[in-house]
C-alpha positions as CSV (number, residue, x, y, z in Angstrom):
1,M,18.3,-61.1,-151.8
2,S,17.8,-64.9,-151.7
3,L,16.3,-66.9,-148.9
4,F,19.8,-68.2,-148.2
5,G,20.9,-64.5,-147.9
6,N,18.2,-63.9,-145.4
7,M,19.5,-66.8,-143.3
8,Y,23.0,-65.4,-143.3
9,I,21.7,-62.0,-142.3
10,G,20.0,-63.7,-139.4
11,Y,23.2,-65.6,-138.6
12,S,25.1,-62.3,-138.5
13,G,22.6,-61.0,-135.9
14,L,23.0,-64.1,-133.8
15,Y,26.8,-63.8,-134.0
16,T,26.9,-60.2,-132.9
17,D,24.3,-60.8,-130.2
18,T,26.5,-63.7,-128.9
19,I,29.6,-61.5,-128.8
20,A,27.7,-58.7,-127.0
21,T,26.3,-61.2,-124.5
22,R,29.8,-62.4,-123.8
23,V,30.9,-58.8,-123.1
24,S,28.0,-58.3,-120.7
25,A,28.7,-61.6,-119.0
26,D,32.3,-60.5,-118.5
27,N,31.2,-57.2,-117.1
28,I,28.8,-58.9,-114.6
29,A,31.4,-61.5,-113.7
30,N,33.8,-58.7,-112.7
31,L,31.3,-56.7,-110.7
32,N,33.4,-57.1,-107.6
33,T,36.8,-57.0,-109.3
34,I,38.8,-54.1,-107.9
35,A,39.2,-51.2,-110.4
36,F,37.7,-53.3,-113.2
37,K,36.9,-51.2,-116.3
38,G,33.8,-52.5,-118.1
39,S,33.5,-52.8,-121.8
40,R,30.7,-52.2,-124.3
41,T,30.0,-53.7,-127.7
42,E,29.7,-51.3,-130.6
43,F,27.7,-52.6,-133.7
44,A,28.0,-51.6,-137.3
45,S,25.8,-52.4,-140.3
46,R,27.1,-54.4,-143.2
47,L,26.3,-53.1,-146.7
48,V,26.7,-54.3,-150.3
49,R,26.5,-52.3,-153.5
50,E,23.6,-53.6,-155.6
51,S,24.5,-51.8,-158.9
52,E,27.6,-50.3,-160.3
53,V,25.4,-47.9,-162.3
54,F,23.1,-46.5,-159.7
55,G,25.3,-47.1,-156.7
56,R,22.5,-48.4,-154.5
57,E,23.5,-50.3,-151.4
58,R,21.5,-52.7,-149.3
59,G,22.1,-54.2,-145.8
60,I,23.4,-57.7,-145.5
61,G,23.5,-57.9,-141.7
62,S,25.4,-56.6,-138.7
63,A,29.0,-56.8,-137.4
64,V,30.9,-56.0,-134.2
65,K,32.7,-52.8,-135.0
66,D,34.6,-52.6,-131.7
67,I,34.6,-53.8,-128.0
68,R,35.5,-50.6,-126.2
69,S,36.8,-50.3,-122.6
70,I,35.0,-47.7,-120.5
71,F,37.4,-45.7,-118.3
72,T,34.9,-44.0,-116.1
73,Q,35.5,-43.6,-112.3
74,G,34.5,-46.5,-110.1
75,P,33.2,-46.1,-106.6
76,I,35.7,-45.5,-103.8
77,Q,35.3,-48.2,-101.1
78,S,36.9,-47.8,-97.7
79,T,39.1,-50.6,-96.3
80,D,41.1,-48.8,-93.5
81,V,44.3,-50.7,-94.8
82,P,47.0,-48.0,-95.3
83,T,48.6,-49.8,-98.2
84,D,45.2,-50.0,-100.1
85,L,45.2,-47.1,-102.5
86,A,42.5,-45.7,-104.7
87,I,42.8,-43.1,-107.4
88,S,40.1,-40.4,-107.4
89,G,40.2,-38.8,-110.9
90,K,42.6,-39.6,-113.7
91,G,45.8,-41.5,-113.6
92,F,47.3,-45.0,-113.3
93,F,49.8,-46.5,-110.8
94,V,53.1,-47.4,-112.4
95,L,54.3,-51.0,-111.9
96,A,57.4,-52.9,-112.9
97,D,58.1,-56.7,-112.9
98,K,61.4,-58.3,-112.1
99,K,62.4,-58.1,-115.7
100,G,62.0,-54.4,-115.8
101,N,58.8,-54.3,-117.9
102,F,56.4,-51.5,-117.1
103,Y,52.7,-51.8,-116.6
104,Y,49.9,-49.5,-115.5
105,T,46.9,-50.2,-113.3
106,R,44.1,-48.7,-111.2
107,D,44.1,-51.6,-108.9
108,G,45.7,-50.3,-105.6
109,Q,45.8,-53.6,-103.6
110,F,49.4,-53.5,-102.4
111,F,51.2,-55.2,-99.5
112,I,54.6,-55.0,-98.0
113,N,57.2,-57.6,-99.1
114,D,60.9,-58.1,-99.0
115,A,62.9,-56.4,-101.7
116,D,66.3,-57.4,-100.4
117,K,68.0,-57.9,-97.1
118,D,67.9,-54.2,-96.3
119,H,64.6,-53.0,-97.8
120,F,60.9,-53.7,-98.2
121,T,58.8,-52.8,-101.2
122,L,55.1,-52.4,-102.0
123,Q,53.9,-55.2,-104.4
124,N,50.7,-56.5,-105.8
125,A,49.5,-60.1,-105.8
126,L,51.5,-60.7,-109.1
127,G,54.8,-59.7,-107.5
128,M,55.0,-56.4,-109.4
129,S,56.5,-53.5,-107.5
130,L,54.9,-50.1,-107.2
131,L,57.2,-47.4,-108.6
132,G,57.8,-44.1,-106.9
133,A,60.3,-41.2,-106.7
134,D,62.3,-39.5,-104.0
135,P,60.0,-37.8,-101.4
136,T,61.1,-34.3,-102.5
137,A,60.7,-35.0,-106.2
138,T,58.3,-32.6,-108.2
139,S,58.6,-34.4,-111.5
140,A,59.4,-37.9,-112.7
141,D,59.8,-40.2,-115.7
142,L,60.4,-43.9,-116.3
143,A,64.2,-43.3,-115.9
144,T,63.9,-41.8,-112.4
145,L,61.0,-43.9,-111.0
146,K,62.2,-46.9,-109.0
147,P,60.6,-49.7,-106.9
148,Y,59.3,-48.1,-103.8
149,I,61.9,-49.0,-101.2
150,I,61.3,-48.9,-97.4
151,P,64.5,-49.2,-95.3
152,K,64.1,-52.1,-92.8
153,V,66.2,-50.1,-90.3
154,M,66.3,-46.4,-89.6
155,S,69.8,-45.4,-88.6
156,S,70.3,-43.6,-85.4
157,K,70.8,-39.8,-85.4
158,A,73.0,-37.9,-83.0
159,T,71.4,-34.9,-81.3
160,S,72.4,-31.7,-82.9
161,T,69.8,-29.3,-81.4
162,L,68.4,-29.2,-77.9
163,S,65.4,-26.7,-77.6
164,V,63.9,-25.9,-74.2
165,E,61.4,-23.5,-72.7
166,L,62.4,-22.5,-69.2
167,I,61.2,-20.2,-66.4
168,L,63.9,-19.2,-63.8
169,D,62.9,-18.1,-60.4
170,A,63.5,-14.3,-59.8
171,R,63.1,-14.7,-56.0
172,T,66.4,-16.5,-55.3
173,P,69.2,-14.4,-53.7
174,V,72.2,-13.2,-55.6
175,N,75.3,-15.3,-55.4
176,S,78.9,-14.1,-55.6
177,Q,80.5,-17.5,-56.2
178,S,80.5,-18.8,-59.8
179,L,79.4,-22.3,-60.8
180,L,82.8,-22.7,-62.4
181,D,84.4,-22.3,-59.0
182,K,82.0,-24.8,-57.3
183,Y,82.4,-27.5,-60.0
184,D,85.2,-29.9,-59.4
185,A,85.2,-33.3,-61.1
186,S,88.7,-34.1,-59.9
187,L,87.6,-33.8,-56.2
188,R,84.1,-35.3,-56.8
189,P,84.2,-37.5,-59.9
190,D,80.7,-38.8,-59.5
191,K,79.1,-35.5,-58.5
192,P,81.2,-32.5,-59.4
193,L,78.6,-30.1,-58.1
194,E,77.3,-30.7,-54.5
195,E,73.7,-30.4,-53.5
196,G,73.0,-26.8,-52.5
197,A,75.8,-25.5,-54.7
198,Y,73.3,-24.4,-57.4
199,N,69.7,-23.1,-57.4
200,W,68.3,-25.7,-59.8
201,V,69.2,-28.4,-62.3
202,F,67.3,-29.4,-65.4
203,D,67.7,-33.1,-66.3
204,W,67.6,-33.9,-70.0
205,Y,68.9,-36.5,-72.5
206,I,70.5,-36.5,-75.9
207,Y,71.6,-39.3,-78.3
208,D,75.2,-39.9,-79.3
209,Q,76.4,-41.1,-82.7
210,T,75.7,-44.7,-81.9
211,G,72.1,-44.0,-80.8
212,E,72.8,-44.4,-77.1
213,M,70.8,-42.1,-74.8
214,I,73.1,-39.9,-72.8
215,P,71.7,-38.0,-69.8
216,V,72.8,-34.3,-69.5
217,K,72.2,-31.5,-67.1
218,L,71.8,-27.8,-67.1
219,Y,72.8,-26.3,-63.8
220,V,71.4,-22.8,-63.1
221,D,72.5,-20.5,-60.3
222,R,71.7,-16.8,-59.5
223,G,74.5,-14.5,-60.7
224,D,76.2,-11.7,-58.7
225,S,73.5,-9.2,-59.7
226,A,69.7,-9.3,-59.4
227,N,69.1,-9.6,-63.1
228,T,71.5,-12.4,-64.1
229,Y,71.7,-16.1,-64.0
230,E,74.6,-18.5,-64.6
231,V,74.0,-21.7,-66.6
232,L,76.4,-24.7,-67.0
233,F,75.7,-27.5,-69.5
234,A,77.3,-30.8,-68.6
235,L,77.1,-34.6,-68.8
236,A,75.3,-36.3,-66.0
237,D,78.1,-38.8,-65.9
238,P,81.4,-37.0,-66.2
239,A,83.2,-40.3,-66.9
240,K,81.7,-40.3,-70.4
241,D,83.7,-37.2,-71.3
242,G,86.2,-38.4,-73.8
243,R,88.6,-35.4,-73.6
244,G,90.4,-36.9,-70.5
245,D,90.6,-35.9,-66.9
246,G,90.5,-32.4,-65.3
247,K,88.6,-30.2,-62.9
248,M,85.9,-29.5,-65.4
249,K,85.6,-33.0,-66.8
250,G,82.0,-33.4,-68.1
251,A,81.3,-29.7,-68.4
252,F,81.2,-28.2,-71.9
253,L,79.3,-24.9,-72.0
254,Y,79.0,-22.0,-69.6
255,G,76.9,-18.9,-69.9
256,T,75.6,-15.8,-68.3
257,L,72.1,-14.6,-69.0
258,T,70.9,-11.1,-68.4
259,F,67.2,-10.3,-68.0
260,G,65.2,-7.0,-68.3
261,G,62.7,-5.6,-65.8
262,G,59.9,-7.7,-67.2
263,G,61.8,-10.9,-67.0
264,E,62.7,-11.0,-70.7
265,I,66.1,-12.0,-71.9
266,V,68.1,-9.0,-73.0
267,S,71.7,-10.3,-73.4
268,A,73.7,-13.5,-73.2
269,D,77.4,-14.5,-73.1
270,F,78.5,-18.1,-73.6
271,S,81.9,-19.8,-73.6
272,Q,83.2,-23.3,-74.2
273,V,84.7,-24.9,-71.2
274,S,88.0,-26.8,-71.3
275,L,89.1,-29.5,-68.9
276,D,91.2,-27.1,-66.8
277,G,88.5,-24.5,-66.7
278,T,89.8,-22.2,-69.5
279,L,86.9,-20.4,-71.2
280,T,86.7,-19.9,-75.0
281,P,84.1,-17.2,-75.6
282,L,81.6,-17.8,-78.4
283,D,80.8,-15.1,-80.9
284,L,77.0,-15.3,-80.7
285,T,76.6,-12.4,-83.2
286,A,77.9,-14.9,-85.8
287,L,76.5,-18.1,-84.4
288,G,73.0,-16.8,-83.3
289,K,72.7,-19.5,-80.7
290,P,75.2,-21.0,-78.3
291,K,76.7,-24.3,-79.5
292,T,79.6,-26.5,-78.4
293,P,81.3,-29.7,-79.5
294,L,80.7,-32.7,-77.1
295,N,83.2,-35.5,-76.8
296,I,81.3,-38.5,-75.6
297,N,83.3,-41.7,-75.1
298,G,85.7,-40.4,-77.8
299,R,83.0,-39.5,-80.4
300,T,82.5,-35.9,-81.1
301,Q,79.2,-34.2,-82.0
302,E,78.1,-30.6,-82.0
303,I,75.1,-29.4,-79.9
304,T,73.2,-26.2,-80.3
305,L,71.5,-25.1,-77.1
306,D,68.3,-23.3,-78.0
307,L,66.9,-21.3,-75.1
308,G,64.4,-19.4,-77.3
309,F,66.4,-16.4,-78.4
310,T,68.7,-15.5,-81.2
311,V,71.6,-13.0,-81.0
312,N,71.6,-10.8,-84.1
313,P,74.8,-9.6,-85.9
314,D,74.3,-6.2,-84.2
315,A,74.3,-7.9,-80.8
316,S,70.6,-7.3,-80.3
317,I,68.4,-10.2,-79.2
318,T,65.4,-11.6,-81.0
319,R,63.1,-13.4,-78.6
320,E,61.2,-16.2,-80.0
321,R,58.0,-17.8,-78.7
322,G,58.8,-19.7,-75.5
323,S,62.0,-17.8,-74.8
324,I,63.6,-18.3,-71.4
325,K,62.2,-15.9,-68.7
326,M,63.0,-14.9,-65.2
327,I,59.9,-14.2,-63.1
328,A,58.6,-14.7,-59.6
329,N,57.7,-18.3,-60.1
330,A,59.2,-21.6,-59.3
331,F,61.8,-23.1,-61.7
332,T,59.7,-24.7,-64.5
333,Q,60.4,-26.5,-67.7
334,L,57.6,-25.9,-70.1
335,G,59.1,-27.6,-73.1
336,F,61.9,-29.9,-74.2
337,I,62.7,-31.1,-77.7
338,Q,65.9,-32.8,-79.0
339,D,66.3,-33.9,-82.5
340,G,68.3,-37.1,-82.0
341,Y,67.0,-40.7,-81.9
342,P,68.2,-44.3,-81.6
343,M,68.1,-46.9,-84.3
344,G,64.6,-48.1,-85.2
345,I,63.1,-51.2,-86.9
346,F,60.4,-50.7,-89.5
347,E,57.0,-51.2,-87.9
348,R,54.3,-50.0,-90.4
349,I,53.3,-47.6,-93.1
350,E,52.0,-44.7,-91.2
351,V,50.3,-42.6,-93.9
352,I,50.1,-42.2,-97.6
353,N,48.5,-38.8,-98.3
354,E,46.6,-37.6,-101.3
355,E,49.9,-36.2,-102.8
356,G,51.3,-39.7,-102.8
357,L,53.8,-39.0,-100.0
358,I,54.6,-42.3,-98.2
359,K,55.7,-42.2,-94.6
360,A,57.1,-45.2,-92.7
361,W,56.9,-45.6,-88.9
362,Y,59.7,-47.2,-86.9
363,T,60.1,-48.7,-83.4
364,N,62.0,-45.6,-82.2
365,Q,58.7,-43.7,-82.6
366,K,60.0,-41.8,-85.6
367,E,58.6,-41.5,-89.1
368,I,60.3,-40.7,-92.3
369,A,59.1,-39.9,-95.8
370,V,60.5,-42.7,-98.0
371,A,58.9,-42.0,-101.4
372,R,56.4,-40.2,-103.4
373,I,54.0,-42.0,-105.8
374,F,53.7,-40.5,-109.2
375,L,50.7,-41.3,-111.5
376,A,50.8,-41.9,-115.2
377,D,48.3,-40.4,-117.7
378,F,47.7,-40.6,-121.4
379,S,45.9,-38.6,-124.1
380,G,43.1,-41.0,-125.0
381,Y,43.1,-44.2,-122.9
382,E,41.4,-46.4,-125.6
383,D,44.0,-45.5,-128.2
384,S,46.9,-45.5,-125.8
385,L,46.4,-48.6,-123.7
386,E,46.2,-52.3,-124.3
387,K,44.2,-54.3,-121.9
388,L,46.1,-57.3,-120.5
389,G,43.9,-58.8,-117.7
390,N,44.5,-58.8,-114.0
391,G,43.7,-55.1,-114.0
392,L,46.9,-54.4,-116.0
393,F,47.5,-52.2,-119.1
394,R,50.5,-51.5,-121.2
395,T,51.1,-48.8,-123.7
396,R,50.8,-49.2,-127.4
397,P,53.8,-48.5,-129.6
398,G,54.6,-44.8,-130.0
399,V,52.4,-43.6,-127.1
400,T,53.7,-40.8,-124.9
401,T,53.2,-41.3,-121.1
402,Y,52.7,-38.2,-118.9
403,F,53.7,-38.4,-115.2
404,F,52.3,-36.2,-112.5
405,A,52.4,-35.8,-108.7
406,P,48.8,-36.5,-107.5
407,S,47.1,-33.8,-105.4
408,S,43.6,-32.3,-104.9
409,A,44.6,-29.6,-107.4
410,E,45.8,-32.0,-110.0
411,R,43.9,-34.3,-112.4
412,G,43.9,-37.1,-109.9
413,R,44.6,-37.7,-106.2
414,I,45.3,-40.8,-104.0
415,V,43.0,-42.0,-101.3
416,S,44.8,-44.2,-98.8
417,G,42.9,-46.9,-96.9
418,A,40.4,-47.4,-99.8
419,L,40.1,-49.2,-103.1
420,E,38.3,-48.3,-106.4
421,G,35.5,-50.6,-107.2
422,S,34.3,-51.9,-110.6
423,N,32.6,-49.2,-112.8
424,V,30.1,-51.8,-114.1
425,D,26.5,-50.6,-113.8
426,L,24.6,-53.8,-113.0
427,A,21.1,-52.3,-113.8
428,N,22.4,-51.2,-117.2
429,E,23.9,-54.7,-117.9
430,M,20.5,-56.3,-117.0
431,V,18.7,-54.1,-119.5
432,N,21.3,-54.9,-122.2
433,L,20.9,-58.6,-121.6
434,I,17.1,-58.3,-122.0
435,M,17.6,-56.4,-125.3
436,L,20.1,-58.9,-126.5
437,Q,17.9,-61.8,-125.6
438,R,15.0,-60.3,-127.6
439,S,17.4,-59.6,-130.5
440,F,18.7,-63.1,-130.4
441,Q,15.2,-64.5,-130.5
442,S,14.2,-62.3,-133.4
443,N,17.3,-63.2,-135.4
444,S,16.6,-66.9,-134.7
445,R,13.0,-66.3,-136.0
446,V,14.5,-64.8,-139.2
447,I,16.5,-68.0,-139.8
448,T,13.6,-70.4,-139.0
449,T,11.2,-68.3,-141.1
450,S,13.5,-68.3,-144.1
451,D,14.1,-72.0,-143.6
452,Q,10.3,-72.6,-143.6
453,M,9.8,-70.5,-146.7
454,L,12.6,-72.4,-148.5
455,E,11.0,-75.7,-147.5
456,D,7.7,-74.6,-148.8
457,F,9.3,-73.6,-152.1
458,L,11.1,-76.9,-152.5
459,R,7.9,-78.8,-151.7
460,Q,6.0,-77.1,-154.5
461,R,8.6,-78.2,-157.0
C-alpha cells in the first residue's frame, strides 16, 4: 500500500465520519419534531484482493453501508387537544392529498377544516386529509377508506319512543266516569279537559319531523275499580292535530292499566282514538308496547309509549326496571326519555377513543359517531416505506399494506389529546458525536502523517 493509498484510506474515514455527523445533526435538530423517527449510520469496510493466487484481501478504508430509519416508539406527550392523536404501538395514520395520492404518518397533529359546503374534515398542516371508514366498519382497505367527513349540520329526528317511569297514587277514590266522556275539544278547544276532571297530568314534550318541540300530556284518572287507572295521551295544544275537528281533537291514545296487590302492573289495554271518539283496540300481544300515529300539523309520525312493561304473545306481562307502579304515594315522575331532537350545528369533536371511533358534538346536545380511524401496518418498515420528509412515508412498489382497527387488544391503539414525540435519544447522540469527533481527528492524523512521510521521502531524493 502506497503513501497515497494511506491518504485515500484516511479520506474515506473522514467522508464516512462526515456523513455520520450529518445524520446525528439531523437527529438532534428534530429532537422536538412530532413523531420524528431518528436514523443511524451503518458502516462497512472496503476490501481489495491482493493476489489472484492466494486470494488475500486487505482493507482500503470504510464506506457508508446504509442510513437506516429507527421505528421505535416515541414518548406520548399530553396536549388535551381532542384532535391531537398519538399511536401507542404499531401502525400509521392514512392520509390522502387532493390528487388522491396516499401517504402514511405517525404525526397526529390534525385540525378541523372545511371539506365542502356541507362537511368538515380533519387535515394536517399540509392540507392532507385523515382517512377513515364508517363508524360500524370492522375492516377497511384503500378502496373503502375516505376523507374523514363531519356533517356541519345534524338533521332533526322525530320522536319515535317516549319512555317514562311513573308512580300513580293508590289513595285516590275510584271514578265511574271515563276520561273519554270528560274530554271535549269541540266544547273547550283550548282546554278539552277541565281542572278537576282528572287526578293528575304529566307534561312532556316530543319533536316532530321538522325538529319543532311539541308539548304533550298524559292524563291519568282512577278507574271504576280499586286496581285500575285510565290514561289518555294527547297534544297539549289540540289545534296542532292535523286530522281535523272533532270532540277528541288532540287525543290519540287511550288505555286502561290494571295493577296487582303489590302495585305492580298486571295487564293493560290500549286503543287509538279517532276524532269522534271511536276506539281502535291495539293488539299488544303483537306490538309489545302501545303505539299510535300522531298527525301534527299534517305531518304523521308514530310514537311508542313505553311505560316500563312489555306484553308477551301469550298476553302475560314482562315488567322491566322502572315499570309503572300504583302505590300509596303522591303522583311522581322518576324518569323521562324521548329519542327525538331538533337540528344541531357542529360544535366540537367530543371524543376519539382508543378504537379510533370519532364522535362529534352538536348544539342540540347530541353526539353522533361519524367515522372510525383505521391504521396501516407493514411487514418490515425499512423495506416497505420510503421516507419523504414532513413526517410522511409512502410505500415502495409491490408492498402490501395491512389495515386494522386500533384497540388495546390490537397491535396499536390511538391516544386522543396527545402526540407522539421524537424517538431520538439525545444522550446517545452526544456520545456518537464524541466518537465521531475522535474518529475524524484520527483520520485527519492519518492524512497529515502520510503527507509528512511523503514530504520526507521526496526531500531525501
